[in-house]
C-alpha positions in Angstrom: 7.1 0.4 -19.8 10.9 0.2 -19.9 11.2 2.5 -22.9 8.6 5.0 -21.7 9.4 5.2 -18.0 12.7 3.4 -17.3 10.7 1.3 -14.8 9.4 4.3 -12.9 7.0 3.1 -10.1 4.8 4.3 -7.3 4.9 2.7 -3.9 1.8 0.6 -3.2 -1.3 1.9 -1.4 -0.5 -0.1 1.7 3.0 1.5 1.9 1.5 5.0 1.5 -1.0 4.3 4.3 1.9 3.0 6.6 3.9 6.1 5.9 1.0 8.5 6.5 0.0 6.6 9.7 3.6 6.9 10.9 3.7 10.6 10.3 0.5 11.0 12.4 1.6 8.8 15.3 5.1 10.2 15.4 3.6 13.5 16.6 2.6 11.7 19.8 5.3 9.1 20.3 8.6 9.6 22.0 10.3 6.8 20.2 11.7 7.4 16.7 9.8 6.1 13.7 10.4 2.4 13.0 9.8 3.1 9.3 12.3 4.7 6.9 11.4 7.6 4.7 10.5 6.3 1.2 10.1 8.4 -1.9 6.7 7.9 -3.5 8.2 7.6 -6.9 11.1 5.3 -7.6 12.4 2.6 -9.9 11.4 -1.0 -10.2 9.3 -3.6 -8.7 10.9 -3.6 -5.3 10.1 0.1 -4.9 6.3 -0.7 -5.1 6.7 -2.7 -1.8 8.7 0.2 -0.2 12.0 -1.5 -0.5 15.3 -0.2 -1.9 16.2 -1.2 -5.4 19.3 -3.3 -6.1 20.7 -6.7 -5.4 22.8 -8.2 -2.6 25.1 -11.2 -3.0 24.3 -13.4 0.0 26.7 -16.1 1.2 26.9 -18.5 4.2 28.1 -15.7 6.5 25.6 -13.1 5.2 25.9 -10.2 2.9 28.9 -10.8 0.6 28.2 -7.9 -1.9 31.3 -5.8 -1.0 33.5 -8.9 -1.1 32.1 -10.0 -4.5 32.6 -6.5 -5.9 36.2 -6.5 -4.7 36.9 -9.9 -6.2 35.2 -9.2 -9.6 36.4 -5.6 -9.9 34.2 -2.6 -9.6 33.3 -2.2 -13.3 32.7 -5.9 -13.9 30.6 -6.2 -10.8 28.5 -3.0 -11.6 27.9 -4.3 -15.1 26.8 -7.6 -13.8 24.4 -6.1 -11.3 23.0 -3.7 -14.0 22.3 -6.6 -16.3 20.8 -8.7 -13.5 18.6 -5.8 -12.5 17.4 -5.2 -16.0 16.6 -8.9 -16.5 14.6 -9.0 -13.2 12.5 -5.9 -14.1 11.8 -7.2 -17.6 10.8 -10.7 -16.2 8.6 -9.2 -13.6 6.7 -7.1 -16.2 6.5 -9.9 -18.7 5.3 -12.5 -16.2 5.8 -16.3 -16.5 6.6 -17.5 -20.0 5.1 -21.0 -20.0 3.2 -23.4 -17.8 6.4 -25.0 -16.4 7.5 -21.6 -15.2 4.1 -21.0 -13.6 4.3 -24.2 -11.7 7.8 -23.4 -10.4 6.7 -19.9 -9.3 3.6 -21.3 -7.5 5.9 -23.7 -5.6 7.8 -20.6 -4.4 4.6 -18.9 -3.2 3.5 -16.9 -6.3 -0.2 -16.2 -6.1 -1.4 -13.7 -8.7 -5.0 -14.3 -7.8 -4.5 -12.8 -4.4 -4.8 -9.2 -5.7 -8.1 -9.9 -7.4 -9.4 -11.7 -4.3 -8.5 -8.8 -2.1 -10.2 -6.3 -4.4 -13.3 -8.6 -4.5 -13.4 -8.8 -0.7 -13.1 -5.0 -0.4 -15.9 -4.6 -3.0 -18.1 -7.0 -1.0 -17.6 -4.9 2.1 -18.9 -1.8 0.3 -21.9 -3.7 -1.1 -22.7 -4.9 2.5 -22.4 -1.3 3.7 -24.7 -0.1 1.0 -27.3 -2.6 2.2 -27.0 -1.4 5.8 -27.4 2.2 4.6 -30.6 1.2 2.8 -32.0 0.2 6.2 -33.1 3.7 7.0 -32.0 6.4 9.4 -29.9 9.5 8.8 -26.7 7.6 7.9 -26.8 7.9 4.1 -27.2 11.7 4.1 -26.5 13.7 7.3 -24.1 11.3 8.9 -22.7 9.5 5.9 -19.1 10.9 6.1 -18.8 9.9 9.7 -19.9 6.4 8.9 -17.5 6.0 6.1 -14.7 7.5 8.1 -15.2 5.1 11.0 -15.4 2.1 8.7 -12.2 3.3 6.9 -10.3 3.3 10.2 -11.8 0.0 11.4 -11.5 -2.0 8.1 -8.4 -0.5 6.3 -6.3 0.0 9.4 -7.5 -3.1 11.4 -4.0 -4.7 11.2 -1.8 -1.7 10.7 -3.0 0.6 13.5 -2.8 -1.9 16.5 0.8 -2.9 15.4 1.9 0.7 15.0 0.4 1.6 18.4 2.3 -1.3 20.1 5.6 -0.3 18.5 5.2 3.2 20.0 3.8 2.2 23.4 0.6 4.1 22.7 -3.1 3.2 23.2 -5.9 4.1 20.9 -7.3 6.5 23.5 -4.0 8.4 23.3 -4.6 9.0 19.6 -8.4 9.2 19.4 -9.9 10.4 22.7 -13.2 11.6 21.3 -15.2 11.7 18.0 -13.8 15.0 16.9 -10.2 13.9 17.2 -11.2 10.7 15.3 -12.4 12.8 12.4 -9.3 14.9 12.4 -7.0 11.9 12.6 -8.4 10.1 9.5 -8.8 13.3 7.5 -5.2 14.3 8.2 -3.9 11.4 6.2 -4.2 12.4 2.5 -4.7 9.0 0.9 -7.4 8.1 3.5 -9.1 11.4 3.1 -9.3 10.8 -0.7 -10.8 7.3 -0.1 -13.3 8.7 2.4 -14.5 11.4 0.0 -14.9 9.1 -2.9 -16.7 6.4 -0.9 -19.0 9.0 0.7 -19.9 10.5 -2.7 -20.6 7.1 -4.2 -22.6 5.8 -1.2 -24.9 8.8 -1.5 -26.2 7.2 -4.6 -28.2 4.2 -3.5 -28.2 2.9 -7.1 -24.4 2.8 -7.3 -23.3 -0.8 -8.3 -20.0 -1.5 -6.6 -17.4 -3.4 -8.6 -13.7 -4.3 -8.2 -12.8 -1.6 -10.7 -14.2 1.0 -8.3 -11.7 -0.3 -5.7 -8.8 -0.1 -8.2 -9.9 3.5 -9.2 -10.0 4.6 -5.5 -6.5 3.2 -4.9 -5.2 4.9 -8.1 -6.7 8.3 -7.0 -5.3 8.1 -3.5 -1.8 7.3 -4.8 -1.9 10.2 -7.3 -3.1 12.5 -4.5 -0.3 11.4 -2.2 2.2 12.0 -4.9 0.9 15.6 -5.4 0.9 16.3 -1.6 
């Protein structure tokens, strides 16, 4: 990955959703956006979480980066930071080298299983939805997109939307006063629109077996679409 891309990275699905939600809510809010503008494509592991790349030298009184650069000299400091950054990116891609390192990382909160668990939980939600759709009614055909859109807003934005509304002093009724505006709201966010279209198409087929790989594919497609937009 280093040789081919120089650690090029996309921001995560969650960051993309946060940014698109911010763009929608900022049309209604009088307060400035609490989130910075983040390029979709950047460099390194930190960028995937929507954070700026680079290191800071922290001391007892806070950020000592400028002081350390002055003490070491600009060139020596920049060389040190470049080597440290390269080591960090290589280590992150490589993963832990042995069991001792795994144990140390887990003590610091490292939990690689969490990603798989989240994907499995989201897969289970789609399986449960498929069973509900099998119960009859017009939902799998004439009203399927509305059902998927509503669930997308309720499930994928259940933590993000209430927090974003509070930060701007808005209520949900200010954003979504009626069903028509609800449809427009979710469809105006490109990544959410992609997710809705894929899930709608797949739920039309009652024989579709949902797996965690489907969730990964949907996330990959929405990230690519957001990059193109």
